[in-house]
N, C-alpha and C positions, 0 to 999 in steps of 0.2 A: 140426598140432596142439598142437607145442609153443610157437608163438606165440602162439594165442589164452593157451594157458596163463600166459605170457611176459605178457602184460596181465593178465590178472585176478590173478592169483599170484605174480607175478615170483619172489620167494626160492623157490619149485619149482623152479624150470628151473635153476637152478645147480644142486641136488642132480640131474637126469636128467641133467648133463651132467657130474655128477663133480665137481664144485666146492665141497665142502657149507660150506666155509669163507665163501667169499663165499656163498653161501647164510643163512647165520645174521646174517650184517656186512647183508645186502639186508633181511632180515626186519625187524633192530631199527630199518631207516633204514624199511622200509613200515607199521609200526606207528603212525606217523604221518601224517595224511590231507597234508600237504603232501610228505612225502617217498614218498609212493604214485606220483608223477609220475615221480623221478628214478631209484624202482627199477625200475618200467615201462621205463624208457629205457633205463637199465645192462642190464637183462634182454634185450632185445629184441637191442643190440648183442651181449651176449656169446654169445648162440643161433646170430647171423651169423659171427661170430668161429667159433664151435665147428665150425660146417657148411663154412664156409670152411678151416677147418685140415684135417679130415676130406677134404674134395676134394684138399685138394692132397697128404695122404698118399697117397691112392688112387692119385692122377696118380704117382706117384714109385713107390709100390707095384708098380704096371703095367709100369713101364720097367726095371724090374733084373731 
C-alpha cells in the first residue's frame, strides 16, 4: 500500500515512515510537474530503505 502512495503522493510516504522534514522537502519538490518524478523515485527509495532497516532490526532483535 505504501508503494502506491509513494508513486501517487510521494511526500505522504515520508510522514508515514517518520521523516516529516524530508516529507516537507519532498512536497516542495513535488509541487512542480518536473519535480514529481524525482520525488516519486526518492520516496520509493526511502521506503525500500525503511523496509530494509526494519528487517535488519527485527533480525538482530531476535538474535539477542
